[in-house]
N, C-alpha and C positions, 0 to 999 in steps of 0.2 A: 611735433604734431600738436594740433589744436582742434578741439571739439567744435563742430558747427552743425548747422541744419540747412539742408538743401532740398527743396521740394517736399518738405515735411518729414524728411528722413535724417536722423542723426548720423553723422559721419565724422571721421577723423581726417583732417586736412594737413598737408605739409606746408608750413609757413615759409614764404619766400620774402626776403627783405626788399625785393624790388629789382633784383638783378636779372630775373628771368624775363625772357621775351614774351612769356605767355601769362595771361591773366588767370585762367583756371585750367590746369592740366589734369586730365581725367582719363579714364579708359574709354574704349570705343563704344561700348554699350551706353554708358552715361552720356557721352558726347552726342550720340544719336538722339537720346531723349531730351537733351538740353538745348540743342541748336534749333534755331528757327527753321521751319520747314522749307522756306524759299530762300534761305541764306546762301549767298555765294560762298563756296569753300575755297579758302586760300591754302594751297599746297606748297610746302617748301622743304628743302633738305636741311637736316640738322646734324651737325658733327657730334658724335659721341665716340671718342677714340676707342678703338680703331675703326668703328663702324660709321656709316652714314645712314641716318634714319630719316623717315618721312613724317613730317608734322602736318596735321590737318586742323585748320582753324575756321570757325564759323561764328556768326552772330548769335547771341542769345538775349533773352529778355528776363532771365531769372534773377533772383536775389539770393544771397547767402547770408545766414544769420550766425553771428558769433555773440553769444549771451544776449544782450539787449540791443545790439547794433546790427542793423540790416545794411548790407552792401550790395548795390546793384551791380550785376555782371553785364558786360558788353560782348565779350568774346569767350569761347570755350575751345580747347585744343586737346587732341589726343595724338600720341606719337606711335606710329606703327612699329611693332617689335621692340617697344621700350621695355626694359626689365620691369618685372612686376612687383614694385613696392606696394605697400598698403595705401594706395591713393583711391579716392572715391571715383 
């Protein structure tokens, strides 16, 4: 877990070394708040043994801050019925 700031709110984020297919994985409420209003939503099935989950990805114009480094985000994703870890 790594501390960061998104939309003025301090959160804990799960670091991914780059093997994930998703830029920012979050819950549905945050996904709704972060995605661009007119963004096309990409829907795809994701295998999570033994289940098949549905992932929703959309464009975003937000930035995330880790200490003094701002990183622009392009895409935001949530996975329906994903187990509830402490992700923002």
